C-alpha positions in Angstrom: 0.0 0.0 0.1 2.9 2.1 0.3 3.1 2.9 -3.4 -0.4 4.2 -3.5 -0.9 7.9 -4.6 -3.5 10.4 -3.0 -6.0 9.6 -6.1 -5.6 5.9 -5.0 -6.5 6.9 -1.1 -9.7 9.0 -2.6 -11.0 6.6 -4.4 -10.9 4.0 -1.4 -12.4 6.9 0.7 -14.9 7.4 -2.1 -16.0 4.0 -2.0 -16.3 3.8 2.0 -18.1 6.8 1.9 -20.9 5.4 -0.7 -21.1 2.3 1.7 -21.4 4.5 4.7 -24.3 6.4 3.5 -26.0 3.4 2.4 -25.7 1.8 6.1 -26.8 5.3 7.6 -30.0 4.9 5.2 -30.3 1.5 6.8 -30.3 2.5 9.9 -32.6 5.1 9.4 -35.1 2.8 7.8 -34.5 0.6 11.1 -34.9 3.6 13.5 -38.4 4.5 11.4 -40.0 1.0 12.3 -38.9 1.6 15.9 -40.7 4.8 15.8 -43.9 3.5 14.4 -44.1 0.8 17.0 -43.2 3.2 19.8 -46.3 5.3 18.3 -48.5 2.4 18.2 -47.7 1.7 21.7 -48.1 5.6 22.8 -44.2 5.6 24.0 -41.8 8.4 23.6 -38.9 8.6 20.9 -36.2 9.7 23.4 -35.1 6.8 25.5 -31.8 8.5 27.3 -31.1 5.4 29.0 -31.2 3.7 25.7 -29.1 6.4 23.9 -26.6 6.1 26.7 -26.2 2.5 26.2 -25.7 2.7 22.5 -23.0 5.5 23.0 -21.1 3.6 25.7 -21.3 0.4 23.4 -19.7 2.0 20.6 -17.0 3.8 22.5 -16.4 0.4 24.3 -16.0 -1.7 20.6 -14.2 1.3 19.0 -11.0 0.0 17.8 -9.4 3.4 16.7 -7.9 5.6 15.3 -11.2 7.5 16.1 -10.7 8.6 20.0 -13.8 7.9 22.3 -14.9 11.7 21.6 -15.2 11.4 17.9 -17.1 8.4 18.2 -19.3 10.3 20.9 -20.1 13.3 18.6 -20.5 10.8 15.6 -23.1 8.5 17.3 -25.1 11.5 19.1 -25.3 13.0 15.7 -26.8 9.7 14.2 -29.1 9.2 17.3 -30.4 12.7 16.8 -30.9 12.4 13.5 -32.7 9.1 13.9 -35.3 11.0 16.4 -35.4 13.9 13.6 -36.3 11.6 11.0 -39.1 9.5 13.2 -40.6 13.0 14.3 -40.8 13.9 10.5 -43.1 10.7 10.0 -45.1 11.9 12.8 -44.0 8.9 15.0 -43.7 8.8 18.8 -46.3 9.4 21.6 -46.9 13.0 20.6 -47.3 11.9 16.8 -50.1 12.3 14.3 -52.7 9.3 13.7 -51.7 6.2 11.8 -53.5 7.1 8.8 -51.2 10.0 8.1 -47.9 8.2 8.9 -47.1 7.1 5.3 -45.1 10.2 4.1 -42.9 12.5 6.2 -44.6 15.8 7.1 -43.1 17.8 4.7 -44.6 15.9 1.7 -48.1 15.8 3.8 -48.2 19.5 3.7 -47.4 19.7 0.3 -50.1 17.3 -0.4 -52.6 18.6 2.0 -52.2 22.1 0.5 -52.7 21.0 -2.9 
């Protein structure tokens, strides 16, 4: 690998970025299902103990070179965005009725305004 040039490394990074994006979207889809189930059960979306558990586990299994602070920042953002996406679909105890949960709120607003 020592003979690789910057362009070679960038190509590898681009491939990793594409894979990461795919995996983040798969994770978000799973989080939407959790949000849907929480909504049906009348539960709140945020569960601080579960979020702490995720952050702790990810820092524990981190092999580096990212440090624990970086891992926590990255995963906190992932958790925050998961909640934001769930909310955009109207999930959670304060969510919308089940019949309106097929599209994000922004799309529903456009549809309802038409």
